[in-house]
N, C-alpha and C positions, 0 to 999 in steps of 0.2 A: 235376759235377766241374769244377774250375777249369781254365782253358786252360793255365796253367803246369804243373799236375799232369799233364795229358794229354801235354804235351811231354816231361816227365820219364819218364812211363810208356812213351812211344814209344822213348826212348833205352834204358830198362830192357830192353824186349823185343828191341831191336836188339843190345844187349850179350850177352844170353843166346843169341841166334841165332849170333852170332860165336863165343861160347864153344863151342857145339856144333860149329860148322864147324871150329874149330881142333882140337878133340878128334879129329875124324875124320881129320885129317892128322897126328895124333900130336904136336901142338904143345901139350903138356900144361901147361906153365907159363903160357902166354898164355891158354889155356882157363880155368885156375883163377883167374888175375888177372881175367878178364872176369866170372867168377862172383862174385868179391868186389865188383866194380864194379856188377853187377846188383843185388846185395843192398843195397849202400850207397845207390844211387840210388832203389831201391824204398822203402827206409825214409825217405829224404828226401822222396820224393813224398807219402808219408802225412803227414809233418810239414807240407809245403806245403799240402796239402789242409785239414789241421786248424788250422794256425796262421799260414799264409802265410810261414813262416820256417823255417830249419833252421840248425844249427850247422855251420860249415865244418870238420868233422872226418872222419876215416876209420875211427874205432873203431866197429865194428859192434855191439859189446855196448852201448856208451853210446847209440848211436842206437836200438838195440832196446829199451832201457829207457825211452827217451823216448816211444816209440810203444806201450809196454806189451806187449811180446811175452811169451808164456808161457815158462816155464823151459826147455822142450825146445828151442824156437826160439832162446832166448838161448844155450844150449849150442852149437847149430849156429853161431851168430854168433861164439862164442868160438873155434871151430875154424877158421872161415873168415877171421876178421879179420887174422891175421898174414900171409896171402897177399899183402896189399897191399905189405908191405915185402919179404917173402921173394922175390917174383918180380921185383922192380925193382932190387934192389941185390945185386951179386955177392958182397959180403963178408958177407952175412947168413946165407945158407943155401947150402951148396955141393952139396946133394943135388938131383938133378933130380926134377921132379915125375913121379910114376908115373901110368900109366893108371888105376889103382885110385883114387888120390888125386883125380885130376881128375874121374873119374866120380862120386865122392862129392860133390865140390864142385858139380857140375851138379845133382845131386839136391837138395842144400841150397838152391841158388839157386831151383830150381823150387818147392820147398816154401814158401820165404819169399815168392816171387812170388805163389803161390796165396793165401797169407794176405793179402798186400797188396791183391790184386784184390778180395778179400772186404771188406776195410776200406773200399775206395773205391767199392763198389757201393751 
């Protein structure tokens, strides 16, 4: 594994840990945002490993297609991708993130991280 890929994966794992920590203290919007970041960075790590490059985008579906995720994981990316905007801008989504939504986002991040680790092994 490339050294740069390792650095990205360290950040991925740190983001997921922080997502879980924030979930525990009921900070669900930040937890979900960190799940989105976990997936974004994980997919970019795969691209770094394969091509030494990645596009500077936040769209998880586009990134997922670049690394050739299967349809189920692409659907997960489709659900998680809007979190990047929804959790950062108050005029986009006025609904608070729920415990259930955040828990689902953590499961998605874990699932895609598992796929990523397999790709990098």
